C-alpha positions as CSV (number, residue, x, y, z in Angstrom):
1,M,75.8,55.3,122.3
2,T,75.1,57.8,119.5
3,R,71.6,58.6,118.3
4,D,72.3,56.8,115.0
5,Q,73.3,53.7,116.9
6,I,70.2,53.9,119.0
7,T,68.0,54.4,115.9
8,S,69.5,51.4,114.2
9,A,69.1,49.2,117.3
10,I,65.5,50.3,117.9
11,L,64.6,49.7,114.2
12,E,66.2,46.2,114.5
13,I,64.2,45.4,117.6
14,F,61.0,46.4,115.8
15,R,61.9,44.2,112.8
16,R,62.9,41.2,114.9
17,E,60.4,41.3,117.8
18,F,57.4,43.0,116.3
19,E,57.8,42.1,112.6
20,M,57.6,45.7,111.5
21,E,59.9,45.9,108.4
22,S,59.6,49.6,107.5
23,P,57.9,51.5,110.3
24,G,57.5,55.2,110.0
25,L,59.3,57.0,112.8
26,D,56.2,59.2,113.5
27,D,53.5,56.6,112.9
28,D,51.3,55.9,116.0
29,L,52.4,52.4,117.1
30,R,49.0,51.5,118.5
31,E,47.2,52.4,115.3
32,T,49.6,51.2,112.5
33,G,51.5,48.5,114.4
34,E,48.6,47.2,116.5
35,F,51.0,47.7,119.4
36,D,49.4,46.7,122.8
37,S,50.4,46.5,126.4
38,V,52.1,43.1,126.0
39,D,54.2,44.6,123.2
40,A,55.1,47.6,125.4
41,I,56.4,45.3,128.1
42,E,58.5,43.3,125.6
43,L,59.8,46.6,124.2
44,L,60.9,47.7,127.7
45,L,62.7,44.4,128.2
46,E,64.5,44.9,124.9
47,I,65.4,48.5,125.9
48,E,66.9,47.1,129.1
49,R,68.9,44.6,127.2
50,L,70.1,47.4,124.8
51,L,71.1,49.6,127.7
52,K,72.6,46.7,129.7
53,R,70.7,47.7,132.8
54,E,67.4,47.4,134.5
55,L,65.1,50.4,134.3
56,T,63.7,51.8,137.5
57,H,60.0,52.0,138.1
58,E,60.1,55.7,137.6
59,E,61.9,55.3,134.2
60,K,59.3,52.7,133.1
61,Q,56.5,55.1,134.1
62,M,58.1,57.7,131.8
63,A,57.6,55.3,128.9
64,M,53.9,55.1,129.3
65,E,53.1,58.0,127.0
66,I,55.3,56.8,124.1
67,R,53.3,56.5,120.9
68,T,55.9,56.6,118.1
69,I,59.3,55.1,117.2
70,R,60.8,58.5,117.3
71,Q,59.6,58.9,120.9
72,V,61.1,55.4,121.7
73,I,64.4,56.6,120.3
74,D,64.2,59.9,122.3
75,Y,63.4,57.8,125.4
76,V,66.3,55.4,124.9
77,E,68.7,58.3,124.3
78,L,67.6,59.9,127.5
79,M,67.9,56.6,129.4
80,A,71.3,55.9,128.0
81,N,72.5,59.4,129.1
82,R,71.0,58.8,132.5
83,G,72.8,55.5,132.8
84,E,76.2,56.9,131.8
85,G,75.8,59.8,134.3
86,D,74.7,57.6,137.2
87,G,76.9,54.6,138.0
88,S,74.3,53.5,140.6
89,A,71.6,52.9,138.0
90,S,73.6,50.2,136.3
91,S,74.2,48.3,139.6
92,R,70.5,47.5,140.1
């Protein structure tokens, strides 16, 4: 999955699930999007669907510091590369 594909998919998730039409990539989601812990859990579920695999506890913990959509995109890119490099992660 390319970075452009990831960006498009993440922006679509934010439009569809969180009703954010034109979010800034560097806007703080908690401040501008009123993003809360329930939203964060839903976002992780959407990321798992996008990646077609379950994230490990460790991988979910890594997401706890995410504040912007650009950081979400970076995170998904990292998780996508991890999944491709480790066949065991997709079998969970």
